C-alpha positions as CSV (number, residue, x, y, z in Angstrom):
1,M,36.7,-96.0,41.6
2,P,33.9,-93.6,42.7
3,I,35.0,-90.1,43.7
4,S,33.0,-90.7,47.0
5,H,35.3,-93.6,48.1
6,P,37.5,-92.7,51.2
7,D,40.6,-94.2,49.4
8,I,40.2,-92.1,46.3
9,E,43.3,-90.0,47.0
10,E,45.5,-93.1,47.3
11,F,43.8,-94.5,44.2
12,I,44.6,-91.4,42.2
13,D,48.3,-91.8,43.2
14,I,48.5,-95.5,42.5
15,K,50.0,-95.2,39.0
16,T,52.7,-92.7,40.1
17,D,54.7,-95.8,41.2
18,L,55.2,-97.8,38.0
19,D,56.1,-100.9,40.1
20,K,52.7,-101.3,41.6
21,I,50.2,-101.4,38.7
22,T,51.2,-101.7,35.1
23,K,49.3,-102.5,31.9
24,A,46.0,-101.4,33.3
25,N,43.9,-98.2,32.8
26,I,42.3,-96.7,35.9
27,S,39.6,-94.1,36.0
28,V,37.7,-92.0,38.6
29,M,33.9,-91.8,38.5
30,I,33.3,-88.1,38.9
31,T,29.8,-86.9,39.8
32,D,28.1,-83.6,39.3
33,D,27.9,-83.0,43.0
34,F,31.7,-83.4,43.3
35,M,32.2,-80.9,40.5
36,E,29.8,-78.5,42.3
37,A,31.9,-78.9,45.5
38,V,35.1,-78.2,43.4
39,K,33.4,-75.1,42.0
40,N,32.4,-73.8,45.4
41,D,35.6,-74.8,47.1
42,N,33.7,-77.1,49.6
43,I,34.8,-80.0,51.8
44,W,34.1,-83.3,50.1
45,N,32.6,-86.1,52.2
46,M,33.6,-89.6,51.3
47,E,32.0,-92.8,52.6
48,F,32.2,-96.5,52.1
49,I,30.0,-99.1,53.8
50,V,31.6,-102.6,54.2
51,K,28.7,-104.9,53.1
52,D,29.9,-107.9,55.2
53,T,30.2,-106.0,58.5
54,G,28.2,-102.9,58.1
55,E,31.3,-100.8,59.1
56,V,31.1,-97.3,57.7
57,I,34.4,-95.7,56.7
58,K,34.3,-91.9,56.3
59,K,36.8,-89.3,55.2
60,Q,36.8,-85.6,54.3
61,A,39.0,-83.5,52.1
62,K,38.8,-80.3,50.1
63,A,37.2,-81.1,46.8
64,R,39.6,-78.8,44.9
65,D,42.6,-80.6,46.4
66,I,41.3,-83.9,45.1
67,M,40.6,-82.4,41.7
68,H,44.1,-80.8,41.6
69,K,45.7,-84.1,42.5
70,L,43.7,-85.8,39.8
71,A,44.6,-83.2,37.2
72,Q,48.3,-83.2,38.2
73,N,48.7,-86.9,38.0
74,N,46.9,-87.1,34.7
75,W,49.3,-84.5,33.3
76,Q,52.4,-86.3,34.8
77,V,51.5,-90.0,34.1
78,A,48.3,-89.9,32.0
79,E,46.3,-91.6,34.8
80,P,43.7,-91.7,36.1
81,G,41.1,-91.1,33.5
82,A,37.9,-89.2,34.3
83,L,34.5,-90.7,33.9
84,Y,31.8,-88.1,34.3
85,W,29.5,-90.6,35.8
86,D,26.2,-88.7,35.9
87,K,26.5,-88.0,32.2
88,I,27.3,-91.6,31.5
89,K,24.2,-92.8,33.6
90,N,21.8,-90.3,32.1
91,W,23.0,-89.9,28.4
92,H,23.3,-93.3,26.9
93,I,21.5,-95.3,24.3
94,N,19.7,-97.4,26.9
95,S,18.5,-94.4,29.0
96,E,14.9,-95.1,28.2
97,N,15.2,-98.7,29.6
98,E,14.3,-98.4,33.3
99,D,15.8,-101.8,34.0
100,F,19.2,-100.9,32.6
101,K,22.0,-99.7,35.0
102,Y,25.6,-98.9,34.1
103,V,28.1,-100.3,36.6
104,S,31.3,-99.7,34.6
105,T,32.7,-98.8,31.1
106,N,35.2,-100.1,28.7
107,P,38.2,-97.8,28.8
């Protein structure tokens, strides 16, 4: 799930209840601008646009709090994984192909 999604904190916690999701790996798509917000202790703005209705769902939280939750859960239950999305998008074997776009990875 993208770090910019308003439900990211709930997603990060999903594997702490082993009755909800089992036998699946989950990861968070972390962007460079999020890491900069963590570094600077900024508020992180999250937004999701519902395609069918155009509804815009927004949320704010401290970037460091989100990162702390991610790190703490990874330590306790080994989930979620971290995908450094800007690196994945910009440093891959198809980076010279302008028509190629990553949308996910194989965990």
